[in-house]
C-alpha positions in Angstrom: 0.0 -0.1 -0.1 2.8 2.2 0.7 4.5 2.0 -2.4 1.4 2.3 -4.5 0.7 5.3 -2.5 4.5 6.5 -2.8 4.5 6.0 -6.7 1.5 8.4 -7.1 3.4 11.2 -5.7 5.2 13.7 -7.8 8.7 14.4 -7.0 10.0 17.9 -7.6 12.8 17.7 -10.5 15.2 19.3 -8.4 15.5 16.3 -5.8 18.4 14.4 -6.7 19.5 12.9 -3.5 18.0 9.5 -2.7 17.7 10.6 1.3 16.0 13.8 0.0 13.5 12.0 -2.2 12.7 9.8 1.0 11.9 12.4 3.4 10.3 14.1 0.9 8.1 11.6 0.3 7.7 10.8 4.0 6.7 14.5 4.6 4.2 14.0 1.6 2.4 10.8 3.2 3.0 12.2 7.0 2.2 15.8 6.9 3.8 18.0 10.0 6.5 16.0 11.5 9.2 16.6 14.3 12.9 15.5 13.5 12.2 12.6 15.9 9.2 11.2 14.2 11.2 11.3 10.7 14.2 9.5 12.5 11.9 6.9 14.0 10.0 6.7 10.7 13.1 6.7 8.2 15.5 4.9 10.7 17.9 7.6 9.6 20.4 9.6 12.3 19.5 13.0 13.1 22.7 14.6 11.5 21.7 13.4 8.4 18.3 14.3 8.5 19.3 18.0 9.5 21.6 17.9 6.4 18.8 16.9 3.9 15.9 19.1 5.8 18.7 22.2 5.7 19.0 21.4 1.6 15.1 21.0 1.2 14.1 24.2 3.2 16.9 25.8 1.0 15.0 24.9 -2.4 11.9 26.2 -0.5 10.3 22.6 -1.0 9.7 22.4 2.9 8.9 25.0 5.5 10.3 24.5 9.7 7.7 25.9 12.1 9.3 25.7 15.6 10.3 21.9 15.7 8.2 20.7 13.1 8.9 20.4 8.9 6.1 20.3 6.4 5.9 20.6 2.4 6.0 24.2 1.7 
């Protein structure tokens, strides 16, 4: 079911990194989430997530509100 849903989500063309695509898809499917929810849901280290989130934020693909992240 997840693979089917994810295949219907259009990824922005500027996303090249597999990790960035994964984070973007997670946000697409889960809405507003915290770094801890991303870490648990994707089994990624926080240091890696912060790097990806910073890049996505610079590209105006996501927004940060306090401790939460969501698609822009």
